[in-house]
C-alpha positions in Angstrom: 29.2 -15.8 7.9 27.1 -12.6 7.7 25.0 -12.5 4.5 26.3 -9.6 2.4 22.9 -9.0 0.7 21.1 -8.8 4.1 23.8 -6.6 5.5 23.4 -4.2 2.6 19.7 -4.0 3.1 20.1 -3.3 6.7 22.8 -0.7 6.3 20.8 1.3 3.7 17.8 2.7 5.4 14.6 3.6 3.5 14.6 7.2 2.3 11.1 7.6 3.9 12.4 6.4 7.2 15.5 8.6 7.0 13.3 11.6 6.4 11.0 10.6 9.3 14.1 10.2 11.6 15.4 13.6 10.5 12.0 15.1 11.4 12.2 13.6 14.9 15.6 15.2 15.3 14.5 18.6 14.2 11.4 18.4 16.4 13.6 17.8 19.4 15.9 20.7 18.4 13.3 23.4 17.5 9.9 22.2 18.6 7.4 19.8 17.1 5.1 22.7 16.0 7.8 24.1 13.7 8.5 20.9 11.7 6.1 19.8 9.0 6.6 16.1 8.4 4.8 14.6 5.4 7.0 11.6 5.1 5.1 8.6 6.6 1.8 7.0 5.9 1.0 6.8 9.6 -2.7 7.5 10.1 -3.6 10.4 12.3 -7.2 9.4 12.6 -7.8 7.4 15.9 -8.8 3.8 15.7 -12.6 3.4 16.0 -14.1 3.0 19.4 -15.1 -0.6 18.4 -11.5 -1.5 18.4 -11.1 -0.7 22.1 -14.4 -2.4 22.9 -13.1 -5.6 21.1 -9.8 -5.5 23.0 -11.6 -5.1 26.3 -13.8 -8.1 25.6 -10.8 -10.2 24.6 -9.0 -9.3 27.8 -11.7 -11.3 29.6 -10.6 -14.5 27.9 -8.4 -17.1 29.6 -4.7 -16.4 29.1 -4.1 -19.4 27.0 -6.7 -18.3 24.5 -5.8 -14.6 24.6 -2.1 -15.1 24.2 -1.8 -18.6 22.7 -0.8 -19.6 19.2 -3.5 -19.7 16.6 -3.6 -22.1 13.6 -1.0 -21.0 11.1 -3.5 -19.5 8.6 -5.4 -17.8 11.5 -8.4 -18.4 13.7 -11.2 -20.2 11.8 -13.9 -17.8 13.0 -11.8 -14.8 11.9 -11.1 -16.1 8.5 -14.9 -16.9 8.1 -15.8 -13.4 9.3 -13.5 -11.9 6.6 -14.9 -14.1 3.9 -18.5 -13.3 4.9 -17.8 -9.6 4.9 -16.4 -9.8 1.4 -19.4 -11.8 0.3 -21.8 -9.1 1.6 -19.8 -6.4 -0.1 -19.0 -7.9 -3.5 -21.6 -10.6 -4.1 -19.1 -13.4 -3.9 -19.2 -16.8 -2.3 -15.9 -17.1 -0.5 -15.3 -19.4 2.5 -12.9 -19.6 5.4 -10.5 -21.7 3.3 -10.0 -18.8 0.9 -8.5 -16.5 3.5 -5.0 -16.6 5.2 -4.5 -14.2 8.0 -1.1 -12.4 7.9 1.2 -10.1 9.8 0.1 -7.0 7.8 0.1 -6.1 4.1 3.9 -6.3 3.9 3.8 -10.0 4.9 0.8 -10.5 2.6 2.5 -9.2 -0.5 5.9 -10.7 0.3 4.3 -14.1 0.8 2.3 -13.8 -2.4 5.3 -12.9 -4.5 7.2 -15.9 -3.1 4.3 -18.2 -3.7 3.7 -17.2 -7.3 7.2 -16.8 -8.7 10.3 -18.9 -9.2 13.9 -17.8 -9.4 14.6 -16.2 -12.8 11.0 -15.1 -13.5 9.8 -11.6 -13.7 7.2 -9.5 -11.8 5.8 -6.3 -13.4 5.2 -3.3 -11.2 3.5 0.0 -12.2 5.8 3.0 -11.6 5.6 5.0 -9.4 5.3 2.1 -6.9 5.8 1.2 -3.3 9.6 0.7 -3.1 9.5 -2.5 -1.0 8.0 -4.4 -3.9 11.4 -4.4 -5.5 13.0 -5.7 -2.3 10.5 -8.6 -2.0 10.7 -9.5 -5.6 14.5 -9.6 -5.5 14.4 -11.7 -2.3 12.2 -14.3 -4.2 15.0 -14.5 -6.9 12.8 -12.8 -9.5 13.4 -9.6 -11.5 11.4 -6.4 -10.9 10.3 -5.0 -14.3 9.1 -1.4 -14.0 6.3 -0.2 -16.4 5.4 3.5 -16.3 1.8 4.4 -15.5 0.1 6.9 -17.9 1.9 10.1 -17.0 -1.3 12.2 -17.3 -3.7 10.2 -15.2 -1.4 7.7 -13.5 -3.8 4.9 -14.4 -2.2 1.6 -15.6 -1.0 1.8 -19.2 -2.3 -1.6 -20.4 -0.4 -1.4 -23.7 2.9 -0.6 -21.9 2.2 -3.7 -19.7 1.6 -5.8 -22.8 4.9 -4.6 -24.3 6.7 -5.6 -21.1 5.3 -9.2 -20.9 7.8 -11.9 -21.7 7.7 -15.7 -21.3 9.3 -15.2 -17.9 6.5 -12.9 -16.6 4.9 -14.5 -13.6 2.9 -11.7 -12.0 1.8 -8.1 -12.1 1.4 -6.1 -9.0 -1.2 -3.3 -8.8 -2.0 -1.0 -5.9 -5.3 0.8 -5.9 -6.0 3.2 -4.3 -2.4 3.9 -5.2 0.6 4.7 -3.0 2.1 7.2 -3.9 -0.2 8.9 -6.4 -3.7 8.5 -4.8 -5.0 7.3 -8.2 -7.9 4.8 -8.1 -7.8 2.4 -11.1 -11.1 2.6 -13.0 -13.1 -0.3 -14.2 -12.1 0.7 -17.7 -8.4 0.5 -16.8 -8.7 -2.8 -15.1 -10.8 -4.3 -18.0 -8.0 -3.2 -20.4 -5.3 -4.8 -18.1 -7.3 -8.0 -17.8 -7.7 -8.2 -21.6 -3.9 -7.8 -22.0 -3.2 -10.5 -19.4 -5.8 -12.9 -20.8 -4.4 -12.5 -24.3 -0.9 -13.3 -23.0 -2.2 -16.4 -21.2 -3.4 -18.0 -24.4 0.1 -19.2 -25.1 1.0 -20.2 -21.5 0.5 -23.3 -19.4 0.0 -21.2 -16.2 -1.6 -17.7 -16.2 0.1 -14.5 -15.3 -1.2 -13.7 -11.8 -2.4 -10.3 -10.8 -1.5 -9.4 -7.2 -3.9 -6.7 -6.0 -2.4 -4.9 -3.0 -5.3 -3.1 -1.3 -4.5 -1.5 2.1 -6.1 1.8 1.1 -9.4 0.3 -0.4 -11.6 1.9 2.2 -10.1 5.4 1.9 -11.7 6.9 -1.2 -13.4 10.2 -2.0 -16.6 9.3 -3.8 -15.3 6.9 -6.4 -15.7 3.2 -7.0 -12.8 0.8 -6.2 -13.6 -2.1 -8.5 -13.3 -5.6 -7.0 -10.4 -7.0 -9.1 -11.2 -10.7 -8.9 -14.5 -10.1 -10.6 -12.6 -8.6 -13.6 -9.6 -11.0 -13.8 -9.9 -14.5 -12.3 -6.3 -15.2 -11.6 -6.1 -12.5 -9.0 -4.8 -12.7 -5.4 -5.8 -9.9 -3.1 -3.6 -8.6 -0.2 -5.1 -6.5 2.5 -4.2 -4.8 5.8 -6.0 -3.0 8.6 -3.2 -0.5 9.1 -5.1 2.2 7.3 -8.8 1.2 7.4 -8.8 0.7 11.2 -5.7 2.9 11.9 -3.7 0.0 13.3 -0.4 0.3 11.5 1.6 -0.9 14.5 -0.5 -4.0 15.2 0.5 -5.8 11.9 -2.6 -7.7 10.9 -4.1 -8.4 7.5 -4.9 -11.2 5.1 -4.4 -12.8 1.7 -7.4 -13.9 -0.3 -7.1 -16.6 -2.9 -10.5 -16.5 -4.5 -12.3 -19.8 -5.1 -12.8 -18.5 -8.6 -9.1 -18.5 -9.3 -8.4 -21.4 -11.7 -5.4 -22.6 -9.8 -6.6 -21.9 -6.2 -6.0 -25.5 -5.1 -2.3 -24.9 -5.8 -2.0 -21.2 -5.0 -3.3 -21.4 -1.4 -0.9 -24.1 -0.3 1.9 -22.1 -1.9 0.8 -19.1 0.1 0.9 -21.3 3.2 4.3 -22.6 2.3 5.7 -19.0 1.7 4.3 -18.0 5.1 6.1 -20.9 6.7 9.3 -20.2 4.9 9.4 -16.5 5.7 8.2 -17.0 9.3 4.9 -15.2 8.9 2.6 -17.8 10.4 0.2 -17.0 13.3 -0.9 -13.3 12.9 -1.3 -11.6 16.3 -4.1 -13.4 18.1 -5.6 -10.4 19.9 -5.9 -8.4 16.7 -7.2 -11.3 14.8 -10.2 -11.1 17.2 -10.3 -7.3 16.7 -10.7 -8.0 12.9 -13.6 -10.4 13.5 -15.4 -7.8 15.6 -14.6 -4.8 13.4 -14.5 -6.3 9.9 -17.3 -4.0 8.7 -16.3 -0.9 10.7 -16.2 2.1 8.4 -13.1 4.2 8.0 -13.1 7.8 9.0 -12.6 9.3 5.6 -13.9 12.7 6.5 -10.8 13.7 8.3 -8.6 12.8 5.4 -11.0 14.6 2.9 -10.7 17.8 5.0 -6.9 17.6 4.9 -6.9 16.9 1.2 -9.1 19.8 0.5 -7.1 22.4 2.4 -3.8 21.2 1.1 -4.8 20.9 -2.6 -6.5 24.3 -2.7 -3.5 26.0 -1.1 -0.8 24.3 -3.2 -2.8 25.0 -6.4 -3.0 28.7 -5.6 0.8 28.8 -5.0 1.5 27.3 -8.5 2.1 23.7 -7.7 0.8 21.0 -10.1 -0.5 17.7 -8.6 -2.5 14.6 -9.4 -6.0 14.9 -8.0 -6.1 12.0 -5.4 -9.3 9.9 -5.6 -8.1 7.7 -2.8 -5.5 6.9 -0.1 -4.0 9.9 1.8 -1.1 10.9 -0.4 -0.7 13.9 -2.8 1.6 13.4 -5.8 3.1 16.8 -6.6 5.4 18.0 -9.5 8.7 19.2 -8.1 9.5 22.8 -9.0 12.8 21.6 -10.5 13.7 18.5 -12.5 15.7 17.0 -9.6 13.2 15.9 -7.0 15.8 15.1 -4.5 17.4 18.6 -4.7 13.9 20.1 -4.4 13.2 18.1 -1.2 16.6 19.1 0.2 15.7 22.7 -0.4 12.3 22.2 1.2 14.1 21.2 4.4 15.2 24.9 4.8 11.6 25.6 5.5 11.2 22.6 7.7 9.0 20.9 5.1 9.6 17.2 4.8 8.2 15.6 1.6 9.5 12.4 0.0 11.2 12.6 -3.4 9.8 10.5 -6.2 13.1 8.8 -6.9 12.1 6.5 -4.0 9.1 5.3 -6.0 10.9 4.7 -9.3 10.3 7.9 -11.2 12.0 11.4 -11.3 10.6 14.9 -10.9 7.8 14.5 -8.3 7.4 14.4 -4.6 4.9 12.7 -2.2 3.0 14.3 0.6 1.3 12.1 3.2 -1.6 14.2 4.4 -2.6 11.7 7.1 -1.3 14.2 9.7 -3.0 16.6 12.0 -5.0 19.3 10.2 -3.3 22.0 12.2 0.1 20.8 10.9 -1.1 21.2 7.4 -2.5 24.6 7.9 0.6 25.8 9.8 2.8 24.5 7.0 1.1 26.5 4.2 3.1 29.7 4.6 6.3 27.6 4.2 4.9 26.0 1.0 4.1 29.4 -0.4 7.5 30.8 0.5 9.3 27.9 -1.2 7.2 28.3 -4.3 7.8 32.1 -4.3 11.6 31.5 -4.1 11.5 29.2 -7.2 9.3 31.6 -9.1 11.7 34.5 -8.4 14.5 32.6 -9.9 12.7 32.1 -13.3 
């Protein structure tokens, strides 16, 4: 019998994907240069040359090595390379056994949620948040508890988190640099969150885990992205190369269970069990080797910084209010009416395709993914001005 829950999930497409599909239709109808699609977080920056060089080297391997299964947690040399890179960057002492290679960040986070929760428990998310968190939490049989970020800075509101913690709280998910706001959580913010979680742990047999989802770690504009496990021990880190190496279609990432995590000896086997249960074992072999070769390859942040500058300067001059993004490649903008979905529908008249904030758990805002061609942004600016002018005339 068809599973009704899975049918419902498949029948309701993601709002972001719906907007993207609409954009493709409009491009076919009126021309790609006339449609300004800000919906997807699909990097426009090419993958580094080192990625191609790595692939070409791997193509010289015997077929059974190139295309064969790897061990379930990944190739040992790749896991060791990731651990050694983290040690160089953060002064840690991780080993191969602390790293589990995954099929991208979605698999990393989904596996970790399943590993750290039991049915009936709760997972706190900081709204606005990546909408798939709720899907994965629900699939694990847990309850998604939304806690609003500080509405001025979009930093984590530690006291609001404290108020939301119950005896059923199993984990908190954070995402910094943040999707959708571009906020980077400061050391002060993370210290306050760690203090709240540590205080709550005093009366518990097992700690509340902090799941740090970090696919945008490398894309920042002159600010520090603190290493979360150095602030709160019971942290599990989830990572992907979709953004840092511009490889979103290759689905490769990792989960780190730090050897400093008090329950690491139980958490890592639980991660492995979740990977087995969900069918996420054996990340793509070719791109595991790419990771080993390119693990310290820098991201091309300059292109995103240029896009960010031209977009923010223009929108500000047109009267839009936004959160200054310190990281990632998203701009979080206040809608020009209370109903963000209505605003985004109206924007379509000008071939502008933003994503309404309702998708991320809050009303009244919209997200712009500026990981698109610079010329698309520049060519869209007259439409953004015209849209703002129309609203201003009505007031």
